[in-house]
C-alpha positions, 0 to 999 in steps of 0.5 A: 197457092203462090199465085192467090197470095200475091200481093199488090205490085208496088216497085218504089224503085222507079221513084228513086230517081224523082226522090233521089232529087229531092234528097240531093236538093234537100242536101244542098239548100237545107231549109230554103227548100223544105219550105219550097216543097211544103208550098208545093206537095202539101199547099202550106206557106211556112215562116218557120218549120218548127212547132212552137210552144203556143202551138203546142198548148193551144193543140191541147187545150183544143182537143176532146176529152173523151180522146184525151183520155184514150191516147192516156191509157194507149200511152200508159197500156203501150208504156207497161209492155215496152217498159217489160223489154228492157234488156238486162245486161250479160257478163259471162266467165268464157273460159279461165281469164276471159270475161265476157259482157253485153249490154244495151245503149240507147240511139242518140237521134231518131226521126219518126216519121207521121203521115198526115193526109185524110187519116192523121195518125197519132195512134203512130206517135204513141207507137214510136216515141214511147218506146224511143223515149223508154230507150233513152232516146236524147232527140226524138224529132218528129216530123209530119206534113203541114195542113194548108193553113201551116197547123199541126192537127192537134192530136199528133201534138198533144200525143207528141207532148204525152210521150216526151218528143222533143222536136217537132217539125211542118214537113212531110213526104221524102223530104222530110226523110231526106232533112232527117237524113242530113240535117238542115239549119232547123231539123237535126241529123238523126241515127235512124229514121222510123215511120210509115208513110207513101211510097216517096216515104217508103223510097226515100227512106231506103235511100236514106240508109246509103247516107249512114241512116238506118231505117225501121223495116221495109215496108209496104201497104197494110194487111191482115188474114184471118183463120177462121173455123165454123166457131168463129162470128161472121159479122165480126171476121167481116169486120175485122176484114173491112178494119184493116181494108179501109187502110188503103186502095192497096191493102190487102186483105185475106180470109183462110176459113176449112168452112165454106158455109163461114166464108159465105157467111163472112162474104154477106155480112162484109157486103152488109157492113161496107155499105155504112163505111165513110171510107167504102171506095177505098175499102172496095178497092183493096177487096178487089185484090184480096183473096178467100181461101178454102183449105181442107182443114186448120193445118193446112190452113195455118201452112198458107198463113205461114206462107203468107207471112203477114202482118197482122194475122187473127186466130178466130178458130176454137182452140186458139191457144194450139194453133197459135203456137203453130205460127212461125211468121207474122208481125203480130197474132191476135188470139180468138175471136174477141182480139180484133186487130183494132186492139193492136192498132190503138191500145193494148199495148203491143206495137203495131209498125210491123213488118208487111209484104211478107217481110215477117219471114225475117223482121220483126215488129218495132220495139224497145230493142229496135231504138237500143244498140247491143254493146259487147265487151270483153277484158283477158287476162293473164290467165286469159291469154295464156288460156286462149292465145295459141287458139287466137295465133293458130287461127290467124295463122292460117287465116294469113292475118299475121298482124293479127297473130301477132298482137297476141304473139306479144303479149303471150311472149311477154308473159311466158318471160314475166313466168320463167 
């Protein structure tokens, strides 16, 4: 089974030398190197890396009204779901005289990377910037590659303004990650970097962690698994698989079913539906390393899915509320035949930035907490020193940390003197 569930190989460590040179150059040469890289990689000659207010206004006027309405509704739903995730402060008396509390504080400066290319991901702007703004991040820096004429897709700019992004720059690729890692004359250094990208971007993000910058999560090609029984609609299942396959040639889709008839019907639907896709060649490449698995029963299907730990999981089965509770490893779960993954990608309200490559076993998807830091506080009174003093001294002494033991001892002795 493990061989069936293997993902397309992607070893980004082979890119570390190239990406390391880019990081080093941007660190040393700043904006000048960014302009050179943009001309080299994105074929754009830039005099100014920043998006101007005039460009923002022009973008708002050029975005189709129907798309504006769609972006507004998606933003509202995403905001509603992430607002509900606000952390409630905790204050607890753990024992007499000892009070501990915890609160959540926003990460001050965050960097958002938004890919351009053949499919500019303005939806990702909503997914990253909306929780960043709700969290209260003081600086939200967005980098995205320009088109050859030096412009940014207007929907990206409109979405950025809708979400309250504070700085927008025309920089893509590994050089954008480098700029946000070190800071340049134009681009602020950030504390944490979010967002998808190609293999060079992913390698740059991993290397950024060596320079005191956090990242959202490890990432790889997008993927979906569908668990379907005999009640599933083959046309729905095929459409869901193709919607993920068109992401990229290295994407992967997996169908797991206890019905051989359903698998055959889905394959027929895929052959029919793929004919009309503009990104047909991309989807075909993704399908070439995708699989359909015939399970003996749904229990086995769920076990297979949990082993695979998909980024997206669609449960197209009759008793999906029951089976959903048995899912332990998935980035985001779509329950029932009407819950297409596209809804989560755009407008249901959940975040579409999710763990791939099996990281759903240890990582959750992006949420409000991703933009926050948890801080703990403790306060000891004289009574608290007497309550836990001997415990602290005993443990510190046994660990051989005499200065730790003494920090408590001097307080303990002082209180004893006062009380005598």
